[in-house]
N, C-alpha and C positions, 0 to 999 in steps of 0.2 A: 789200602787200609791194613794196618798191622793186626792180624787175627789173634795175636797172643798178648802183646804188650799193651795194646789199647784196652781190652777188657780188664787186664790187671790194674791199669791206672784208674779205670772207672770204679773198680771194686774198692780201691783205697779212698777215692774221692766221694763215694756214694753217701758217706755219713754227713756230707755238707759242711764239714769243719775245715779250718785252715790247715794246710800241710806245707811244710817248707820244701823248697826246690831240692835242697840237699838230701832231705829224707826221701823224697820221691825218686831221685836219681839212684840212691843207694838201694831202695827196695826193688826197683825195676832193673837194676844192673845195666844202666845205659849211660851214654854220654849226653851232653847238653844239646847238641844238634838234633839227636834222635828224639830227645824229650820235647823240644820245641815243635817238631813235626807232629808228635802225638797231640800236643795242645791244639795245633791247627786242625787235626782230624777230629778232635772233640767237637769243635765248632761246626765242622762239616756234617756231623751226624745229629746236629740240632741241640747239643748241650751248651748251656751258658756257663762259661768259666769266669770267675772273678779273680783277678790278680792284684795282690796287695804287696808291693815290693817283690820279695822273693818267695812269697807265699801264695798258694793256689787253693781255691775251693770252688765247688759247684754252687751256682746261685741257689739251687734247691736240692735237698737230699733226694736220693733215689731209693726206691724199694726194688731191688733186683729180683729176678725170678728165682724162686726156691721151690723145687719139686715137692719137698716134704710139707712145706707150708700150704701149697696148693691142695695136696691130698688131705691135709688136716681139715679142710673146709668141706670135704665131701663125705657123705654117708657111705658105709661099707658096701651097700648093694650096688651103687653106681660106680664106686671105685673099682669094683671087680670087672666092670664092663670095659674099662680101659686096658687094652692089651699092651700098649706101649705109649709112654709119654716122653717125648724128646724136648728138652729145653736147650736152645742154642743161643749163642751170643749174636752172631751175624750170619745172615742167609740172604739169598737173592729174594726168595718169596716162599713162605710156608706152604702156600697152595701148590706152587710149582714143584716143590720138594716132594710132597706127598703124591702128586700126580705122576712124577717121574718114577716113584718107587712103588706105586700101588700094585703092580703086578707081583711084587714080592710079599704082599700082605695076605695071609690066609684068612684073617678074621677082621671084622669091623672093630673100630675102637682104637685106632692109632691116632695120636695127637702130636702135633708139633707147635711149639710156642717159641717165639723169638723176641729177643731184646730189640733187634733192629733188622729191617729189611732193606736191602739195597735196591730192590726192584719190586716193591709192594704194588699190588694190582687191585683195581676195582672192576666193576662191570664196564662194558663197552670200551675195554682196553685203556681205561683211565688209570693213571699212576696214583699211588696212595702213599704219602710220606708220613712217617711217624718218628719223632726223635727217639734216640736210643733210651731204652729203659724206662719209658714214661707211660706208654699206652698199652693196649692189648692187641697183639697180633697173633691170632690163633687159627689153626686149621685142623680139621677132624676128618678122618677117613671113615666112610661107612659103606656098607653093601646092602642092596635091595634085590629082591627077586627080579628076574629079567622082565616080567610082565607088570611090575608095579607101576602105578600112575604117580608121577612125581611132580605134577603141575603145581601143587600147593606147597612144595617143600620149602622154598625160600620164605614163604609167609609164616610157616610154623617156626622156622628158625628165628625170624624176627620176633615172634611172640615169646620164644624162649629167652632171647636177650632182654626183651622188655620185662618179663617176669623177674629175671635176675636183678635188674636195676631197681625195680620197685621193692623187691625183698631186701635189697641192700639199704633202702631208705630214700631212693630217688622219688620225685613226685610222679603220680599217675598221669600227669599231663604229658609225659613222654609218649609219643604216638608212633605208629608204624606207617611207612609210606610204601605203597605197592611199587615194585615187588621186593625191594631189598634194603631199605634204609630205615633208620629210626631218627625221629626229629624231636626237637624241643623248641617250641615257638618258631617253627618253620626253619630252624637251623639244624644241620646234620650233626648227630651225635655218634652214630654208629652205622656201619655198612656191612653187607653180606655179599659174598661171591661164591656161587655154587658151580662147580665144574664136574662133568660126568664123563665116564669112560664105560663103554659096553664091552663086557667079556662074554665068553660063550655061555656062561650060566647066570651071570648077575649084572646088575647095573652098579658100577663102582662110582661113588660120589665123594668129592672133596669139598668140604664146607669151610669157607674162610669167613672169619668174623673179626672185624676191626672196631674197637671202641676207643673214642677219644677220652682219655682221662685228664690230660692237659694238652691243649692245642696251641701251637705257636702262631696259628693263623686265625683270623676272624672271618675270612671270606676267601673264596677262590673266584675264578671267572664265571663259575656255574652256580654256586650256591653259598649260603651262609654256613659257618661252622661254629659249633659249640663244644663244650667238654663237660665231663661229669664233675670235676672239681669246681668249675664256675657255677654249675647248677646247684650243687649241694653246699657250696661255700665251706668246704672242709677237705683235708687231704684224704685220698682214697687208698685203702688197704688193697694194693694191687693183687697180691697172691690170694688173699681171702676172696676177693671178687672173682678171680679166675676159677677158684674151686666151686663157688656158687654157680658160675656160668656153665662150667663143664657138667655139673649135676643137672641143671635144667635142660641143656642140650641133649644129654643122653636120655633123660626121661621122656622128652618130647619126641625124639627119634624112635624110641621103642614103641610109643603109642602110635605115631604116624605110620610106622611099618605095619601095624595091625589094622588101622582104621582109615588111613588116608586123611584128607583135609577136612572132611565133613564135620567131625566133632569140634573143630576149632573155628568153624564159620562164625558163630555168634561172638566169640572173643575178638576175632579180627574186626568184625563190623563195629564193635564198641571202641576200637582204638585206631581206626582208619583215619589218617590225617587228611585224606583227600575227599572223603565221602561228602556229597552235597555241594561240591565246589566246581567251578568252571575250570577245566584243565585242557592242556594240549598234550597229545600223545604222538610221538614220532617214531616210526620204524624205518626200515630200509627202503620202503616203497613210497610212503607218503606221510602227511601229517593229518591228524584228526583232532577236532575240537568238540567239546560238549560238556555235559554235566556228569561228574563221577557218581556212580550209583553203588559203589562198594564192589564186592566180588560175588561170584556164584559159588556153589558148593564144591567146585573143582579148583577154586582159587584164581579163576580168570577174572580180569578186570571188566567191569560193566560200564559202558559209556553211552549216555543218551545224547543223540544228535539233536539238531534244531527242529527236526521233524517229529521228535518224540520216539524215534526208533532206537532200541537198545542194542548195542554191539558188544561182543565179548572179545577179549584179547588175552592171549597166553603170555606167560612170562618168557621173554626171549630178548632179542636185541632191540629193545624199545626204551624210550625215554619218556618219563611222565613228569609234568610240572604244572604249576598253577598258571592259568591263562594270563592273569594280570601281571605276572612276573616276567613275561616274555616280551 
């Protein structure tokens, strides 16, 4: 993938208007063969290109990432918490990038946002594909005291994402799924990946958030997929939404750092997509079935078995799904 010419071509085509081949060749200072390779690469990264004779346009306009537009949607108090905001065109994974560099960060509040990830990741080593310039691919570096209890962290991050979407105007029927997804009508809208590194004095955490604004897929082998544009039936102001999301993430992290999960317990219980439903939970050792009873005040999943005994499970390498869907 051309790391320079391809983003330049996308920036021209982002307006969704027709552009002649001659104009594009001239602006990019390239030959026809190289141009045709770039058009092929556009399709490889999930962009739909419409060709009309010698004219080219994207099927839909793009709102490319804009650092100033993101900051504009944030109040000054939380804006100050961000020590570094990196906006990149193409990266393997925003989470991997921050994890690799976290030893160099003296303070919490480092953010990386990408137009496109070549190796986006979710939990349980699942790949996560998002077309270029369409969805939200965000990672945030944070530090906690070494003795801090982080068992409910992924849940409060889910609450922050849900709060953001509802403030933006999405319906409150968007729910959280333990431990790391947001669903709308049982279809996945957003996902969270939290990775931790222990340093001599702190727990260093990288929080990855992916939100589908426009999804090219309706389903995968594992679950249904939805997107915010389809839910709201209107275009999404991507940079504005990113600013709102960063604000909510920072506010909730600051509170969680002081109080842990307990103050968020009631909010989670009110938007838990699995509570009261028959579920299957699978970990590395075995599979459990029972009735989901919400979570406890540590953010651990509560599962009632057929004998009425309630078991608790921590957020780890586990998979949770509705029993009737398996």
